[in-house]
N, C-alpha and C positions, 0 to 999 in steps of 0.2 A: 035237284040239289047238286051243286058243284062240289065234288069231293077232291078235286085236283088243286094243289097249292103250288105256288111258284118256287118255294124253297122249304127246306127242313125247318128253318126258324119260323116261317109263316105257318107251317103245319102244326107247330106246337104252341103257337101264340094263343093265349087265352084259355088253355086247357091244362097246363102244367102249373103246379103250385107247391109251396113248401109242405113237407109232411105227407106227401102222397105215397101210395104204393104203385110202383111202376113195374110192369111186366116187360121183359125184353127177350125176343126170340134169338135162336142161334144155338150152336153146340160147339164149344171152344170158340174159334174165330170163324167157323163155317156158318154162313147164313145170318150174320149179325147185321142189324140196320146201322151201318157205319155213320151215315150222314145224320140220322136222327139222334144217335148217341152223342155225337159232337154238338148238335144243336141243343140237346138237353143240358150238356155241360155249359154251353155258352149262355143259356137262359139264367143261370145263377141260382136255380131253385136249390133248397137245402133240406136236410133231414129226411132223405128219401129212404123208403124200404124198397129194395130192388129184388124182383123175382126173376131169376135166370138160372139155367143149368150151370153156367160158369160165371166167373167174375172178370172175364177178359184177361189181358196180360198187362204188364207194366207199360203204360203209355199208349195203350190201344184198347178199343172196345170199352167195356165198363171200367177198365183200369184208369181211364181218363177221369172218371167221376170219383174214383177213390183218391187219386192224386189231389184233386181239388176239395176233398173232404165233403162232398155233397151227399154221400151215402152214409146213413147211420146204421142200416141193417141189411144183410143179404139173406135171402131164402134161396139156397142153392144145393146142388148135388155134388159138384166138384170144383174146388177152388185152388188147386195145387200149382198153378202156373203164374202166380202173381205175388211177388215179394212184398209189394206195398200192402197188399191184402194181409199177408202173413204178419207184417210188422204191426199194423193197426189192430188186428185181432189179438195177438199175443200181448199187446200193450193195454188191452181193455178199451180200445177206442172205437171198436166196430162190433156190433152184434151179429151173430151168425145163427141161423136156424138150418142146420144140416137136414136134408130131406133125401131119402132114397130116390134114385133117378125115376124109376117107374111110378113111385108115389107122387113125385112132383108133377110128372106128366098128367097123371090122373086127377090131381087136385086142380090143375088148370082146365082139363077137359070137363070135369064136373062143374066148375064155375061157369063155363060156357053153356053147359047143358041145363043149368038151373037146378043142379043137385047140390044141396047144402053140405053134405058130408057122406062118407062111405067107410065101410070096414075093410081092413086089409090085414093079412098075416105078416106082411113085411114090417120088420122092426120089433115084433113081439119079443120081450125079454131083453131088449137092448136100451140104450139111452134114448133112442127115438121114441120109445113108449112112455117115457116119464111124463106124468101129468095128464095122460090121455085116457079116456074111457076105454075099458076092455070088456068084451063079451065073448061068450063061447057059442060057437055054431058047429053042430055035428062033431062035437068032441075036440074042436080046435079053437085056440084063442085068437082073437082078432082085436086090433086097436082101431079106434075111430079117428079118422082124419078129416079135417074141415077143408072144404073147397076154397080155392083162391079166386078172388074177383078184383083184380087190380083196378085202380082208378083210371090209369092210362096204360095202354100196351103199345110197344114199338116193335114192328114186325118187318122182316125182309122177305120179299117175293121176287121172282124173276119178272113176271109180267102181270099187268092189270088192265082191265078196260075201265072206262070212265065211270062205271057203276061200282067198281071195286071188286069185281069177280077176279079171283087170283089164280095164277099158275106158279107153282114152285118148281125149282130145278134140282133134281137128283137129291143128294144128301143134304143140300141146303134147306130142304123142307123141314127136317128135324122137329124142333119144338115149335116152329112158327105157327102152324095151324091151331094148335092148342092155345098158344098165347093170344092169337088173334081172336079166338072165340071167347076167351075169358074176360077181355077188357071191357070196362064200361064205355070207354072211348078207345078205339083202335086206329092207330096211324101206321100206314104201310109205305115202305120205301121200295121202289121197283126200278129195274133197269130198262124196262120197256113198257110204254103206254100205248094202248090201241083203242080204237073206237068201239062202242057198244055193238055187239054182233060179230066182231072179228074173232072172238074166241069160241070155238065149237063148244056147246054146252057140255058135251061128254068129256072135254078136256079141262073143265073148271075144277080145281082142287078145293077151293073154298069160295062159297058164294058171297057176293057183295053186301049182303045184309049185315055181316060182321064188321064191315070196314066203314069208317067214318071220314077219314082223310087219307090222301095219297100224295106222295112226293116222288118226283122222278130223279134218279141218280144214275146216269148212264155209264159212269166210270168209277165204280167202287174200287178200292185198293185190293180187297180180297187177300189180305195178308195171310200167309201160311204160318200156322202156329209152330210146327216143327218140320223142318225140311230134311228129308233123308235122301241121299243120292249115292250112287255107286261110284267107285273110283274108275277112272278111264281104263278101258281095256278089260274090265271084269265082265 
């Protein structure tokens, strides 16, 4: 089966639709699938529920889909860098399911592992626990969290072979492996594509069994969210 597509638009063709849950890898702007997010915007699909640690920034990343009002709900951990997100949320135009960062990672990992739900102490006694089942284990209270299994997941990796075996690069790995595992259909954007056998099996970070489609983007922008520099001579 050929997993490599000529463009991000072709890679999303026929698999994205209105009302879907879409998982998106990345942490802030680090390791986000830039071309796939732009192609998702251009597809025109509406009423999306997006699962991502962050919501991008104004005009970039998932911020592009917020500007076009294609997202109806975010399931996120941190959303503090996006003024359009803030405006829509405070105006009641955007739903938000705040999720502790570790819980969000585990909800995705559990989805990929076939685990429907798990108990955690994180969030007990807070707004996070509202409406969720609670149980006591060994004298401690836990809340039940449901796994996440998005319809389509968009992931960024550094390198893939044509079977979809992936290599991530440094901190850009972040949420991407968990998002890739969780997707019913997973589309991966890579900077480098090699032939099968060119990646040492010991160097594979995520096996190709989780990857359905691949698109090559050799020159992502890799925008820096917050640049901090020293003054000359310091």
